[in-house]
Each structure stands twice: as structure tokens, then as C-alpha cells.
C-alpha positions as CSV (number, residue, x, y, z in Angstrom):
1,M,120.3,100.5,152.8
2,K,123.7,101.7,152.4
3,K,123.4,101.5,149.1
4,I,120.1,103.6,149.0
5,I,121.5,106.1,151.1
6,S,124.5,106.5,148.8
7,M,122.3,106.8,145.7
8,V,120.3,109.6,146.9
9,L,122.9,111.5,148.3
10,I,124.5,111.3,144.7
11,C,121.4,112.6,143.0
12,V,121.1,115.4,146.0
13,M,124.3,116.5,145.3
14,C,123.8,116.7,141.9
15,V,121.2,118.9,142.3
16,L,123.1,120.9,144.8
17,C,125.7,121.5,141.7
18,L,123.3,122.3,139.6
19,V,122.2,124.7,141.3
20,G,125.3,126.9,142.5
21,C,127.4,126.4,139.2
22,G,127.1,129.6,137.3
23,N,126.5,132.4,140.2
24,G,130.2,133.1,140.7
25,G,130.5,130.6,143.9
26,E,129.5,131.0,147.2
27,K,130.1,133.8,148.6
28,D,131.1,134.6,152.4
29,G,128.4,134.0,155.0
30,I,126.0,131.2,156.3
31,T,125.0,128.6,153.5
32,I,120.8,127.4,154.0
33,K,119.8,124.6,151.6
34,W,116.1,124.4,151.3
35,Y,114.8,121.4,149.4
36,L,111.6,122.0,147.1
37,P,109.5,118.9,145.4
38,L,109.1,120.7,141.9
39,D,109.6,119.0,138.7
40,M,111.9,121.7,137.0
41,S,114.3,120.9,134.2
42,A,118.6,121.1,134.1
43,N,117.6,124.5,132.1
44,N,116.1,126.5,135.1
45,K,119.6,126.7,137.3
46,D,119.6,130.3,136.1
47,V,116.6,131.2,137.9
48,L,117.8,129.5,140.8
49,A,121.0,131.3,140.3
50,K,119.4,134.3,140.2
51,V,117.0,133.6,143.5
52,A,120.4,133.2,145.2
53,E,121.8,136.1,144.1
54,K,119.1,138.3,145.3
55,V,118.6,136.8,148.9
56,Y,122.0,137.4,149.5
57,E,121.9,140.8,148.2
58,K,118.8,141.2,150.7
59,I,119.6,139.2,153.7
60,G,123.2,138.3,153.3
61,V,122.6,134.3,153.0
62,N,123.7,131.8,150.5
63,L,120.5,130.3,149.6
64,E,120.9,126.6,148.0
65,I,117.7,125.0,146.1
66,G,117.9,121.5,145.9
67,I,115.2,120.1,143.9
68,I,113.4,116.9,144.1
69,S,110.7,115.8,142.1
70,M,107.4,115.6,143.8
71,S,106.8,112.1,143.1
72,D,110.4,111.1,144.6
73,Y,110.0,113.8,147.9
74,D,109.0,111.6,150.4
75,K,111.2,108.9,149.6
76,K,114.2,111.1,149.5
77,I,113.6,113.1,152.3
78,Q,112.9,110.2,155.0
79,V,116.6,108.8,153.5
80,M,117.9,112.3,153.8
81,N,116.4,112.3,157.1
82,A,117.9,108.9,158.4
83,A,121.2,110.1,157.1
84,M,121.0,113.2,159.3
85,E,121.9,115.0,156.0
86,D,122.9,118.5,156.2
87,M,119.7,120.6,155.8
88,D,117.8,123.5,156.5
89,I,114.1,123.7,155.4
90,V,112.2,121.6,153.5
91,Y,108.6,121.7,152.6
92,T,105.9,119.2,154.4
93,S,102.1,119.1,154.3
94,S,99.2,116.8,154.9
95,I,100.2,114.5,152.1
96,V,103.9,114.8,151.5
97,N,106.3,114.5,154.1
98,N,103.7,114.2,156.7
99,Y,103.5,117.1,158.8
100,Y,102.2,115.9,161.8
101,T,104.9,112.5,161.3
102,A,107.6,114.9,161.3
103,V,107.0,116.8,164.4
104,D,106.2,113.7,166.3
105,N,109.1,112.4,164.8
106,G,111.3,115.0,165.9
107,R,112.3,116.3,162.0
108,L,111.0,119.8,162.3
109,L,112.0,122.8,164.5
110,A,109.1,124.7,167.0
111,L,109.3,128.2,165.1
112,D,107.8,130.2,168.1
113,D,110.8,131.7,169.3
114,Y,111.2,133.2,165.8
115,L,108.6,134.2,164.8
116,E,108.6,138.5,166.5
117,T,112.0,138.4,165.4
118,A,113.4,136.8,162.3
119,G,110.0,135.8,161.1
120,A,108.2,138.9,161.9
121,D,106.8,140.1,158.4
122,M,105.8,136.8,157.4
123,Y,104.5,136.4,161.2
124,K,102.0,139.2,160.7
125,A,101.1,138.8,156.5
126,I,99.5,135.2,157.3
127,P,96.5,135.5,159.4
128,E,96.5,133.8,162.8
129,Y,93.3,130.9,162.0
130,M,96.3,129.8,159.5
131,W,99.2,129.7,162.2
132,D,96.5,128.1,164.4
133,A,96.0,125.4,162.1
134,T,99.8,124.5,161.8
135,R,100.4,124.2,165.9
136,V,101.1,120.8,167.2
137,D,100.6,120.8,171.2
138,G,100.5,124.4,171.1
139,K,103.9,125.3,168.9
140,I,104.1,126.3,165.1
141,Y,106.2,123.7,163.5
142,A,106.1,125.1,159.7
143,V,104.9,128.2,157.8
144,P,101.8,127.8,155.7
145,N,101.8,129.1,152.4
146,Q,99.1,131.1,152.0
147,Q,96.5,130.4,149.3
148,I,93.0,129.1,148.6
149,V,92.3,127.2,151.7
150,A,88.2,127.4,151.3
151,R,88.0,124.0,149.1
152,G,85.2,122.6,147.7
153,V,85.5,120.5,144.1
154,C,84.5,121.5,141.0
155,F,83.6,120.2,137.5
156,W,84.2,122.6,134.0
157,T,83.0,121.1,130.7
158,P,83.4,123.0,127.2
159,T,81.1,125.8,126.3
160,Q,80.6,123.9,123.1
161,N,79.0,121.2,125.0
162,V,76.5,123.3,126.8
163,E,75.7,124.9,123.4
164,L,75.2,121.6,121.6
165,L,73.3,120.1,123.9
166,G,71.2,123.0,125.0
167,I,71.5,122.5,128.7
168,N,71.3,125.3,131.6
169,P,74.3,125.3,133.4
170,E,72.6,126.9,136.3
171,E,70.1,123.7,136.5
172,Y,73.6,122.2,137.6
173,L,74.9,124.5,139.9
174,N,71.7,124.7,141.5
175,A,71.9,121.6,142.7
176,D,71.4,120.8,146.2
177,D,74.4,120.5,148.7
178,D,74.2,117.4,150.2
179,Y,76.3,114.5,148.5
180,K,73.9,112.5,147.0
181,S,72.0,115.4,145.1
182,Q,75.4,116.5,143.7
183,L,76.5,112.9,142.8
184,G,73.2,112.9,140.9
185,A,73.7,116.1,139.3
186,I,76.9,114.6,138.0
187,E,75.7,111.2,136.8
188,K,73.4,113.3,135.1
189,Y,76.0,115.0,133.1
190,L,77.5,111.7,132.5
191,R,74.6,109.9,130.8
192,L,73.6,112.9,128.9
193,L,77.7,113.1,127.2
194,N,77.4,109.0,126.8
195,G,74.2,109.4,125.0
196,K,75.1,111.9,122.6
197,T,78.7,110.7,122.2
198,G,78.3,106.6,122.7
199,T,81.7,106.4,124.5
200,Y,82.7,106.9,128.5
201,T,83.7,110.2,130.2
202,P,87.4,109.9,132.2
203,I,87.2,111.9,135.4
204,S,89.1,111.6,138.3
205,D,88.1,110.2,141.4
206,L,85.5,112.1,143.9
207,W,86.7,111.0,147.2
208,G,90.7,111.7,147.8
209,Q,91.7,114.8,149.1
210,S,89.4,118.0,149.2
211,A,86.7,115.8,147.5
212,M,86.2,114.4,150.6
213,Y,84.5,117.9,151.7
214,L,81.6,116.8,149.3
215,Y,80.5,114.5,152.0
216,G,81.2,116.4,155.0
217,F,84.3,115.1,156.3
218,D,87.1,116.5,157.3
219,N,90.0,113.7,157.7
220,V,92.3,114.2,161.0
221,L,95.6,112.9,160.2
222,G,95.7,113.8,156.3
223,Q,93.8,113.0,153.3
224,S,93.4,109.6,153.4
225,L,94.1,108.1,156.8
226,P,90.9,106.8,158.4
227,G,89.5,108.7,161.4
228,A,87.5,111.6,160.3
229,I,84.8,114.2,161.9
230,N,82.1,114.8,159.9
231,V,80.7,118.5,159.8
232,N,77.0,118.0,158.8
233,A,76.7,115.0,161.9
234,E,74.8,115.9,164.8
235,D,78.1,115.4,166.7
236,P,80.5,117.0,164.5
237,Y,83.3,116.5,167.3
238,K,82.6,112.2,166.8
239,I,85.6,110.5,165.3
240,V,84.3,107.8,162.7
241,N,86.2,105.4,160.3
242,Q,84.6,107.6,157.0
243,Y,85.4,104.0,155.6
244,K,82.5,102.6,157.0
245,S,80.5,105.3,156.9
246,E,77.2,105.1,154.5
247,E,78.6,108.0,152.7
248,F,81.7,106.1,151.1
249,K,79.6,103.0,150.5
250,Y,77.3,105.1,148.5
251,Y,80.3,106.8,146.3
252,I,82.0,103.5,145.6
253,S,78.9,101.9,144.7
254,E,77.8,104.8,142.1
255,R,81.0,104.8,140.9
256,N,81.0,101.2,140.2
257,E,77.5,101.6,139.0
258,W,79.1,104.3,136.2
259,V,81.7,101.9,135.1
260,K,79.5,99.1,134.7
261,D,77.3,101.3,132.4
262,G,80.2,102.5,130.7
263,L,79.6,106.4,131.5
264,I,83.1,106.7,132.6
265,Q,86.3,105.2,131.8
266,P,87.2,101.0,132.7
267,E,90.6,101.4,134.0
268,R,91.4,104.7,136.2
269,D,94.1,105.9,133.3
270,A,92.1,105.1,130.4
271,K,91.7,108.2,128.1
272,V,89.5,109.6,125.4
273,D,90.6,111.9,122.8
274,Y,87.9,114.8,123.3
275,L,90.0,117.4,121.5
276,T,89.2,115.7,118.8
277,Y,85.5,115.5,118.7
278,L,85.7,119.4,119.7
279,E,87.7,120.1,116.6
280,N,84.9,118.3,114.7
281,G,82.2,120.6,116.1
282,E,80.8,117.6,118.3
283,V,79.9,117.1,121.9
284,A,82.8,115.8,123.7
285,P,83.2,113.3,126.6
286,E,84.7,116.0,128.8
287,F,84.1,116.3,132.5
288,S,87.1,118.3,134.2
289,R,87.1,118.0,138.0
290,N,89.6,120.3,139.9
291,L,89.8,119.8,143.9
292,T,89.5,123.1,144.5
293,Y,87.7,126.0,143.0
294,K,89.3,129.5,142.7
295,P,89.6,132.5,141.5
296,G,91.0,132.5,137.9
297,L,90.7,128.9,137.9
298,E,89.0,129.4,134.5
299,A,91.4,130.9,132.8
300,Y,93.7,128.4,134.0
301,T,91.1,125.3,132.5
302,K,91.1,127.0,129.3
303,T,95.0,127.1,129.0
304,S,95.1,123.5,130.5
305,R,92.2,121.7,129.0
306,Q,92.6,123.8,125.7
307,Y,88.8,124.9,125.6
308,D,86.4,127.5,126.5
309,P,85.3,126.1,130.0
310,T,81.5,126.7,131.6
311,L,81.3,125.7,135.3
312,L,78.8,123.0,135.4
313,I,79.1,121.8,139.4
314,R,80.3,123.2,142.4
315,T,80.2,121.7,145.7
316,K,80.0,124.4,148.7
317,P,83.7,125.1,150.1
318,L,84.8,124.3,153.6
319,V,88.0,125.7,155.5
320,T,90.0,122.7,157.3
321,R,93.5,122.7,159.0
322,N,94.2,119.9,155.9
323,G,93.1,122.7,153.4
324,I,96.0,125.0,155.6
325,I,98.8,122.5,156.5
326,A,98.3,121.2,152.5
327,T,101.6,122.9,151.5
328,M,104.1,124.4,154.0
329,N,107.6,124.9,154.3
330,A,109.5,124.0,157.5
331,V,113.0,124.9,159.1
332,C,114.5,121.2,160.0
333,A,115.2,120.5,163.4
334,Q,118.9,119.6,162.3
335,S,119.5,122.7,160.8
336,K,122.7,124.3,162.2
337,N,121.3,127.8,161.2
338,P,117.8,127.9,162.4
339,E,117.6,132.4,162.6
340,A,118.9,132.2,159.1
341,A,116.2,129.4,157.6
342,V,113.5,131.5,159.1
343,K,115.1,134.9,157.5
344,V,115.0,132.9,154.3
345,L,111.4,131.9,155.0
346,N,110.7,135.5,156.0
347,L,111.7,137.2,153.1
348,I,110.3,134.2,150.2
349,N,106.7,134.9,152.0
350,T,107.2,138.7,151.7
351,D,109.4,139.7,149.3
352,K,107.6,140.4,145.6
353,E,110.3,140.2,143.7
354,I,111.9,137.2,144.6
355,Y,108.6,135.6,144.9
356,N,107.8,136.0,141.2
357,L,111.5,135.4,140.3
358,L,111.2,131.9,141.8
359,A,107.5,131.6,140.5
360,F,107.7,133.0,136.6
361,G,111.2,132.9,136.1
362,I,113.4,135.6,134.8
363,E,111.7,139.1,133.4
364,G,112.1,138.9,129.1
365,E,113.3,135.5,129.1
366,H,110.3,133.4,130.5
367,Y,107.9,136.1,130.6
368,E,106.8,140.0,130.6
369,K,105.1,142.4,132.5
370,I,102.3,144.2,130.9
371,G,101.4,146.4,134.2
372,E,102.4,146.4,137.4
373,N,101.2,143.6,138.7
374,K,100.1,141.7,135.3
375,V,102.4,139.4,133.4
376,R,102.1,137.2,130.0
377,T,104.0,133.7,130.0
378,F,106.0,133.5,126.8
379,E,104.4,130.3,124.8
380,N,108.0,128.9,124.5
381,T,109.1,129.5,128.2
382,T,111.3,126.6,129.5
383,Y,110.5,127.7,132.9
384,S,107.8,125.6,135.0
385,T,105.1,128.1,136.3
386,N,102.8,125.4,138.0
387,H,104.4,125.3,141.5
388,Q,104.1,128.4,142.9
389,Y,101.7,126.8,145.8
390,A,104.7,125.1,146.6
391,I,106.8,128.1,147.4
392,G,105.4,130.6,149.5
393,N,102.4,133.3,149.9
394,S,100.5,133.6,147.1
395,F,98.7,136.9,147.7
396,N,102.3,138.2,146.4
397,L,101.9,136.6,142.9
398,Y,101.7,138.3,139.8
399,I,98.4,137.9,138.0
400,R,98.5,136.6,135.0
401,E,97.1,138.5,131.9
402,D,93.9,136.3,131.5
403,E,93.4,136.3,135.5
404,P,91.1,138.8,137.0
405,D,92.5,141.9,138.7
406,D,90.9,141.3,141.7
407,I,92.1,137.6,142.2
408,W,93.3,138.2,145.4
409,E,90.7,140.3,146.8
410,Q,88.4,137.3,145.8
411,T,90.6,134.3,147.4
412,K,91.2,136.5,150.2
413,A,87.0,136.6,150.9
414,L,86.0,133.4,149.6
415,N,88.8,131.8,152.6
416,D,87.4,134.5,155.1
417,N,83.9,134.2,154.5
418,S,83.6,130.1,154.0
419,E,82.4,127.6,156.7
420,R,85.1,126.3,158.9
421,S,85.8,123.1,160.4
422,P,85.0,122.4,164.1
423,L,88.6,121.4,164.3
424,L,90.3,124.2,162.6
425,G,92.5,124.8,165.6
426,F,92.9,120.7,166.8
427,S,96.6,119.1,166.0
428,P,96.8,115.5,166.6
429,S,99.8,113.4,167.9
430,T,100.8,110.7,165.7
431,K,102.5,109.1,168.9
432,N,100.5,106.2,170.4
433,I,99.2,104.8,167.0
434,T,102.4,105.0,164.7
435,L,102.3,101.2,163.8
436,E,98.4,101.0,163.5
437,I,98.8,104.1,160.9
438,A,101.4,102.4,158.9
439,S,99.4,99.4,159.1
440,C,96.5,100.9,157.7
441,Q,98.2,103.0,155.0
442,A,99.3,99.8,153.4
443,V,95.8,98.2,153.4
444,L,94.8,101.6,151.7
445,D,97.5,101.4,149.0
446,Q,96.5,98.0,148.3
447,Y,92.7,98.5,147.6
448,M,91.9,102.2,147.6
449,D,92.6,102.5,143.9
450,S,90.0,100.1,142.7
451,L,87.4,101.2,145.0
452,I,87.4,104.8,144.3
453,Y,87.8,104.6,140.6
454,G,84.8,101.9,140.3
455,T,87.4,98.8,138.9
456,G,86.5,95.4,140.1
457,N,84.0,93.5,142.2
458,T,83.4,96.7,144.4
459,E,81.8,94.4,146.7
460,Q,84.1,91.8,147.6
461,I,87.2,94.5,147.6
462,Y,85.0,96.5,149.9
463,N,84.4,93.7,152.6
464,D,88.2,92.2,152.5
465,F,89.1,96.5,152.8
466,I,87.4,96.7,155.6
467,A,88.4,93.0,157.1
468,K,92.1,94.4,156.6
469,L,91.7,97.6,157.9
470,D,89.9,96.2,161.1
471,A,93.1,93.7,161.5
472,A,95.7,96.7,161.2
473,G,94.3,98.2,164.3
474,V,91.8,101.2,162.4
475,E,89.8,101.1,165.5
476,K,92.9,102.0,167.7
477,I,93.3,105.3,165.8
478,V,90.2,106.2,165.6
479,T,89.7,105.7,170.0
480,E,93.0,107.6,170.4
481,L,91.8,110.5,167.9
482,Q,88.7,111.0,170.0
483,S,90.7,110.7,173.5
484,Q,92.4,113.7,172.2
485,V,89.7,115.4,170.2
486,D,87.8,115.6,173.7
487,A,90.8,116.9,175.8
488,W,91.4,119.5,173.4
489,R,87.5,120.4,173.6
490,A,88.0,120.3,177.4
491,N,91.1,122.8,177.3
492,Q,89.2,125.3,175.0
């Protein structure tokens, strides 16, 4: 254990050195260390130094940003917590550095006493229902990064496919909202592609994260742990083990059949070079899933997938607590300067200059402005611009040249007008089920990939999976969560 801690601390010290070098050294005043889960190269240190310089100018705080890759973030933060490493702000969510676990373990500081003083500006800028979604036992322990929270899965396909196949996208878009109709529309298109291309079409899973909303499920403990409500059920407050549901069994059976019929990839990461098909003027085996439809997504898909896209499937959006807490930043309980840490978060969430500097890099070097709030990123830029979701209030983000001018007005309208989960204001406690959660997570890690990607003997794998979940104490989790929900409702 000592060896692991030493290795992580050495890594973190290197990151801090990278961020601190080149900014003229630390100035007088308080230093705040903020650890973010970003995939950022060493040549981005100039941007982070510029951010630190601006933060010092505006609030007199020395900001050091530690960069840890998203894939390593969970483990490294856990080790740093165990070592009581000096840190002030961390990223937390329902997926990475699990929010509820961090709160129950005493790792995060309640912010309520600071939100009308040091954090007053961001408290006003972020809607009340988003703050309420972060509450645990009535207290706020993190700042939600305001962005799209009305989440619904969507699928894009090349417009070239639509034209060559002569299909009407409205036929697919107007499929009924129930999960069987939606999965049926997806299968219909996959069979069409298979018949024309003679090969499979790789698609992502249709169960994890916000894909759950396709079936009406809102997970209570996060994106994969057992214990959920179904907003479409007669009793939408009843906690169930979603892995024993008809919805889950139907999906994994259908997915397995798609694999057997050669419609989709035989292994999770199998690929097909769809761009070659497009370049040859042919129908391409391409059907791109996005976990969340949002305004401006067409432009993003065009750039990332390298074709003109047509929206073919879009499921009904749902606003849930997990959708809101999916990306947040929190002040560490061990912070020696919590008020200064809150001031940093307040600035990041309300100051457009600093937020966009961290989001897009340095103007003239990484991007150019083509309007008051419109930017064009340089093709050869060395600065990653795909991490804005982890930083702060996206409503302060500059608009890319191919995005609609009213993108944030559209996003706000979608958030405000979409259906909301009955459990939006409920926050669970994991104190009485910590062991069962860890045991169930180990079972999920062992079996979920095979089940949600349809590989192997699905029936046998599913039976083994359910037996091990039962042995791991899944029913105790369900019973405990139901008790908490009942108590919460009684106090409403």
C-alpha cells in the first residue's frame, strides 16, 4: 500500500510541477489545489498557468490545477484521500469519485454556509432544482456543472445512407416511446444496413448511463448499481432490482439475437471502417449512439464522425438526479481554506473569460473569435476542447461556429420542459449498505459487459449473474433504499 501511495504522490507532484512552472512562481496568498479528470497533454501547461494568473488577478488566490486522466481518477483520488493528501477541490459525480460514497465517508465539505457569501454568484446562477438534486440529508456538498440535464439517447446515421436507402427518418423518429418500439426501430435499421452491406454495424450498449431512461428507470445509487424506480410504473416510488426486470431481460435477449444474426459486432470493441464505405459512395455500416441528445449535437457529430449526420432515433428525455450530479466539483473536507476554495468555484462558474480560457485555450493560439460569443477552433490546435462538461457552468461557454446562436436558450428550454423523475429531490445514504454495494459492484464488473453487449451464452450468464447478485446482498440494498424513500416521502 505504501508503494502505491508513493507512486501516486510522485505522479501528482509531477502534475503540480507541470502546472506551476512558467507562471513566475507562486505569489503571496492562499493556494488552492483543484484536481480535474482531464486528458490533457504536457504542452497545455501554458493555458493552466494563464488561468492561474487570471484567478489571482480577480480574487487573490493561487490556483494549482492537478490533471489526472479520467480512467485513473477514481483510484488516485481514493489513494490521495487515504493518505490525507493536501487538496481543496475535486471532481465528483454519480460515476467517477462517487458522490454519495464520498459524502458518507466524510470526504466532502457541506457548502451551505458559504453559498450566500463566497459562493453567492454561482448559487444565484444555477437553478434551485439542480442544487436540490445535490442535497444529502438536506445539505449541499457539491456544485453541479450546469449543462444539459434532460437526458435521452439518440442515434445518428450518415445522410448518405438515408438517401441511398430511400428511407424516411420521420418513420423512425415517430416510433412509440415504449422501449420495445424503440428497440424495434433500431433493429429495423440494423437489418436494413446488414442487408445492404453484408456486415455488422458496431453500436454501443443500450443499457448503461442515460440509456436507462429508454426503459423508464432512474437508478438511485448511480448509473449501474442495483436499486431503481421505474417512472412508467403504477407505483413510481417502488424500488426494484432493475436487473430482475422484464425490461433488462428483454434487452439482453434482443441484443444477443442481434449478435447471433450478425447485425452488430460480435465483441464489444470490434470495429468496421465505415468511412471507406462512405468514400466509395456506398451505404455504410454506421449507426452512432449518443447518450444524451442536446442542441448543437448535430455539429459535434459531423465533426467527430466525419460525415453529414441525420437523426434517426431520439428517446424521450428525462431529468433525474443522476443526470444533474453526473458532473460536479466539490470542496474537500480536509481543505485548510474552504472559503477560498468556494471563491474559486464561484469564479469558474460565473466568469466567462476564465471559464472559456480553461475550456478553449488561449485566443489566437488555440482558437479565434468570429463574433462576440462565437469561436472557431484551429484545426492543428494542441489543446483539447472536449472537457468543458467537467469544469463549470456550460451556459457561459462560447458557441462554436457550427452551433446554433441560441444553443444555450434551447438547452435551458429542454431542461425546463422535460419530464422530471419523482425522486429528483431524494438523496440516498449508503452507510448501512456499504458492504453490499461493494459486493454487488464486483459482480457487475464481472458480468455486465457480456450481458449488455450480447456476447456469449446470455441465458447462462444471466442466471449466474442474478445468483451472485443475490448472494452479494442485493435485496438488502433494495429494502434499505425503499425505507429511505418512504421516509423521505413522509416528510415532503
